[in-house]
Residue, then its C-alpha position, 0 to 999 in steps of 0.5 A: m146124240g141119244d142116251d147113254d145106251p152103249t147099243k144104240v145112238e141116235t142124231v137128228l138129220a138137216d131136214g128134221r127126221r130122227m135117225t136111230l142106229s142100234l148093233p146087236p150084242t157081238e163077240a166080235q173083236w172090231a165091234a167091242d166098242g159098239v156104236n160109241a167106236l162110230r164117228a161123224v163123217p161130213p157129207t163128200h157131196e149132196g144131191r143125186g148121182k147119176e143116172p142109172p143105165a136104161l135097161p135092156e129092150r130085149p127081154a132078160l134072160p134066166l142067167e141075167v136075172a140070176l146075176l142082178g140077184f148078186g149085185a154082178 
């Protein structure tokens, strides 16, 4: 893991890549412990999930495009 900085955690992924997670200072009570409150969670699966459905063959309507922006 990383150094003793309570706002940052560093780790090395299984494939050798390094990953750093840092949190900005906040007054939020749920984040009072910073990254010290985080814990490792084992993966629930490996590989890719199901392929997403194919896009419709007709052109998208403006409302549909707007809804895609909201993640609908």
